[in-house]
C-alpha positions as CSV (number, residue, x, y, z in Angstrom):
1,M,8.1,-16.5,13.1
2,L,5.1,-14.3,13.8
3,A,5.7,-14.6,17.6
4,Q,9.2,-13.4,17.0
5,L,8.0,-10.5,14.9
6,N,5.4,-9.5,17.6
7,A,8.1,-9.6,20.3
8,A,10.4,-7.5,18.3
9,I,7.7,-4.9,17.6
10,T,6.6,-4.8,21.3
11,A,10.2,-4.2,22.3
12,G,10.8,-1.3,19.9
13,A,10.7,0.0,16.4
14,V,10.8,-2.5,13.5
15,T,11.4,-1.8,9.8
16,I,10.0,-4.4,7.4
17,N,11.5,-4.3,4.0
18,L,9.0,-5.8,1.6
19,A,11.1,-5.4,-1.6
20,A,11.9,-9.1,-1.9
21,L,8.2,-10.1,-2.1
22,S,7.4,-11.1,-5.6
23,E,4.7,-13.7,-5.0
24,F,2.2,-13.5,-2.1
25,D,-1.4,-13.9,-1.2
26,S,-3.7,-12.8,1.6
27,S,-1.6,-14.6,4.2
28,A,1.0,-11.8,3.7
29,L,-1.7,-9.3,4.6
30,S,-2.6,-11.3,7.7
31,V,1.0,-11.2,8.9
32,L,1.2,-7.5,8.3
33,L,-2.1,-6.9,10.1
34,A,-0.9,-9.0,13.1
35,A,2.2,-6.8,13.1
36,R,0.1,-3.7,13.3
37,R,-1.9,-5.2,16.2
38,A,1.4,-5.9,18.0
39,Q,2.2,-2.2,17.6
40,T,-0.7,-1.4,19.9
41,R,1.1,-3.1,22.7
42,G,4.1,-0.9,22.3
43,G,6.8,-0.3,19.6
44,S,6.1,0.6,16.0
45,I,6.6,-0.8,12.5
46,Q,7.4,0.8,9.2
47,C,6.9,-1.0,5.9
48,L,9.4,-0.1,3.2
49,N,9.4,-0.9,-0.5
50,V,5.9,-2.1,-0.6
51,P,5.3,-3.8,-4.0
52,D,2.4,-2.2,-6.0
53,K,0.7,-5.5,-6.3
54,L,0.7,-6.0,-2.5
55,R,-0.7,-2.5,-2.0
56,R,-3.4,-3.2,-4.6
57,L,-4.3,-6.5,-2.9
58,A,-4.5,-4.7,0.5
59,N,-6.8,-2.1,-1.2
60,L,-9.0,-4.9,-2.6
61,Y,-9.4,-6.3,0.9
62,G,-10.0,-2.9,2.4
63,V,-7.0,-3.0,4.7
64,E,-4.5,-0.8,2.9
65,S,-4.8,2.1,5.3
66,L,-4.7,-0.3,8.3
67,I,-1.4,-1.8,7.2
68,F,0.5,0.9,5.2
69,D,-0.7,4.1,6.8
70,E,2.5,5.4,8.3
71,S,1.0,8.4,10.1
């Protein structure tokens, strides 16, 4: 699935709706970080409806700005 996501991002803009995430751990952050890395090879991602708990987890790991910075 990650390979498909990376290919989609490289091909163009991708919007990731995170609203359905109710339970997650650091592996969710790993997938989102990988998606951001794919962005450097072309394309772009935008994360929508980020759960507060996921944002806090990203902040705890020090990766919030790497994943969710939309600028």
